[in-house]
C-alpha angles and dihedrals in degrees: 000000000000115000123193088203093057095085147331129268086248092059090049092049089049090049093052097042094050094044098049090044087060093046092049095054094038115116092223104036102025096076091048097051095038091051091055103031108075099168109037095179091056088044096052088052091052091047092049088051090052095050093041087056094044099046103028102025094238093147090215096127117095114179151092109241098174099071092043092055093039088057094061119100128234103009117158137192086252091061094050087050092051091048088054091049090055091045095050091045089054096049091046086069095056120103096217105088096194090050092051092053098042097045094047090049091051094045091056091050093048095047091050090051095047089048093050087049091047092054093046091050093049099039109020092170095063131065112246111259115236099244110183107240098181 
């Protein structure tokens, strides 16, 4: 449940900025993100709005991430797991313990949902397999 008292907008901005700096420079994820994100400044604003909405309930985010992620070619459960590892490593360095816990929990749920949606989009005749993303 979003909680406006969980953290500040500055903390969310710091989380998003730190995390996506890691993603952009990562050997596995960087090429994927950098090939599809053409305006990082605008994308970081959208991601900050997403996390602000998800964590604080601000309702600033307007978008549909599932079809955008499902359209990407060649994603694997391993890439989703790696994304989560980078995310958890990033939040581990934040001083706000409640934010660390809630953001990590939410990221794991989001990654699992996106992975299921990805599988359904790429192989609609098969049931998605329950790859462990934690």
